[in-house]
C-alpha positions in Angstrom: 14.3 20.3 21.8 15.9 20.3 18.4 13.7 21.1 15.4 13.9 17.6 14.0 12.9 16.2 17.4 10.0 18.6 17.5 8.9 17.4 14.1 9.0 13.8 15.3 7.0 14.7 18.4 4.3 16.5 16.5 4.0 13.6 14.0 3.7 11.2 16.9 1.0 13.3 18.5 -0.9 13.4 15.2 -0.8 9.6 14.5 -1.3 8.6 18.2 -4.2 6.1 18.5 -6.0 8.4 20.9 -6.0 12.2 21.0 -3.4 14.1 22.9 -4.2 17.7 24.1 -1.7 20.5 23.3 -1.3 21.1 27.1 0.0 17.6 27.5 2.7 17.7 24.8 3.8 21.3 24.8 5.7 21.1 28.1 7.9 18.4 26.4 8.9 21.1 23.9 9.9 23.5 26.6 12.3 20.9 28.0 13.0 19.2 31.3 15.3 22.0 32.4 12.3 24.4 32.6 9.9 22.1 34.4 7.4 22.6 31.7 7.5 26.3 31.9 8.1 28.3 28.7 11.6 29.7 28.7 10.5 33.1 27.5 10.0 36.2 29.7 7.6 38.0 27.3 4.2 36.4 27.0 4.1 37.5 23.4 7.1 35.4 22.7 5.4 32.4 24.3 2.3 32.9 22.2 4.4 33.4 19.0 6.3 30.2 19.6 3.2 28.2 20.5 1.5 29.5 17.3 4.5 28.5 15.2 4.6 25.0 16.7 0.9 24.5 16.2 1.2 25.8 12.6 3.9 23.1 12.0 1.6 20.5 13.5 -1.2 21.5 11.3 1.1 21.5 8.3 2.2 17.9 9.1 -1.5 17.0 9.4 -2.2 18.4 5.9 0.7 16.5 4.5 -0.5 13.3 6.0 -4.0 13.8 4.7 -2.4 14.2 1.2 -0.4 11.0 1.7 2.9 12.8 1.8 5.1 13.0 4.9 7.9 15.4 4.7 9.8 15.0 8.0 12.4 17.5 8.9 15.7 15.5 9.1 19.2 16.9 9.5 22.0 15.9 7.2 25.6 15.4 8.4 27.7 18.0 6.6 30.8 15.7 6.7 29.4 12.8 4.8 25.9 13.6 3.7 24.3 10.9 6.0 20.7 11.6 6.9 20.4 12.0 10.7 17.0 10.4 11.4 17.7 9.5 15.0 16.7 12.8 16.6 13.4 12.6 14.7 12.6 9.2 16.0 13.6 10.3 19.5 10.9 13.0 19.3 8.4 10.4 18.0 9.3 8.1 20.9 8.6 11.0 23.3 5.1 11.3 21.8 4.6 7.5 22.4 5.3 7.9 26.1 2.2 10.2 26.4 -0.1 7.2 25.6 1.9 4.0 26.2 -1.2 1.8 26.7 -2.8 3.0 23.5 0.4 2.3 21.5 0.8 -1.1 23.2 -2.9 -2.0 22.3 -2.2 -0.9 18.7 0.9 -3.0 18.5 -1.0 -6.1 19.7 -4.1 -5.4 17.7 -5.7 -7.2 14.7 -4.9 -4.5 12.2 -1.8 -5.9 10.5 -0.9 -2.5 8.9 -0.9 -0.9 12.3 1.0 -3.7 13.9 3.7 -3.7 11.1 4.0 0.1 11.3 4.4 0.1 15.1 6.9 -2.7 14.9 9.0 -0.8 12.3 9.0 2.3 14.3 9.8 0.4 17.5 12.8 -1.2 15.8 14.0 2.3 14.6 13.7 3.5 18.2 15.7 0.6 19.4 18.4 1.2 16.8 18.6 4.9 17.6 19.0 4.1 21.3 21.6 1.4 20.7 19.2 -1.2 22.1 18.4 -3.3 19.0 18.9 -7.0 19.0 19.6 -7.0 15.3 23.1 -7.9 14.1 25.4 -5.3 12.7 24.7 -5.8 9.0 20.9 -5.6 9.7 21.3 -2.5 11.8 23.4 -0.9 9.0 20.8 -1.8 6.4 18.0 -0.4 8.6 20.0 2.8 9.2 20.4 3.3 5.5 16.7 2.9 4.8 15.4 4.5 8.0 14.0 7.7 6.4 11.9 5.7 3.9 10.9 3.1 6.6 9.7 5.8 9.0 7.8 7.7 6.4 6.0 4.5 5.2 5.2 3.5 8.8 3.8 6.9 9.6 1.6 7.0 6.6 0.2 3.5 7.5 -0.5 4.7 11.0 -2.3 7.7 9.7 -4.4 5.6 7.4 -5.2 3.3 10.3 -6.3 6.2 12.5 -8.4 7.7 9.7 -10.1 4.3 9.1 -10.8 3.6 12.8 -11.8 7.2 13.8 -13.4 8.2 10.5 -11.0 11.2 10.4 -10.4 13.2 7.3 -7.5 15.0 8.9 -5.9 14.3 12.2 -5.1 18.0 12.9 -7.9 20.3 13.9 -8.6 23.0 11.4 -7.2 26.4 12.5 -7.7 29.7 10.8 -4.5 30.7 9.0 -2.8 33.7 10.4 -1.5 36.0 7.7 2.1 37.0 8.2 3.2 40.3 6.7 6.0 40.2 4.2 8.2 42.4 6.4 7.5 40.5 9.6 9.8 37.8 10.9 9.2 34.4 9.3 7.2 31.9 11.4 9.9 29.3 10.9 12.1 31.1 13.4 14.9 31.8 11.1 14.9 35.5 12.0 14.7 36.5 8.4 11.8 38.5 6.9 8.9 36.4 5.7 9.4 37.6 2.1 13.0 36.5 2.0 12.3 33.1 3.7 9.2 30.9 3.6 6.8 33.7 2.5 
């Protein structure tokens, strides 16, 4: 799973209308080729990777609680286009974990939630080449996709917070201090002090 897909998956898990346990979505991260088994030989590598993924999930939760979504989106080096499609593919994977809950939300009485799910569903259809929109409408949606997805996610988060009484969708976890000379948790391979630290 690409980093941007992972980011979409984690966001989808956080704004899902019903909770999704880590054990349910983590096998998706490992990939179909591994049959849900971590592709690492060393258990310490498995734990490090799991911790890094959960730290990113928690970071997304904090951003959502502050009303700021900062999705990880790739940019095409050739023309500068934002490649939002992998992110929405990851989000769609999260939706497959609770299809009935998403369907109920899409058909519910909360107009903000219905509009948000409709917007995200249209982005999924465009990304998969299954949209019934005409070419100019698809091009317009493609150009505005990053803003559309961010607005829809924030509306879904607000809906979930209202209905569940949540302050933050992500469970609080104790921050793990990373030493300045240890590898950065982002996975870049660089020392923490020269990367995100």
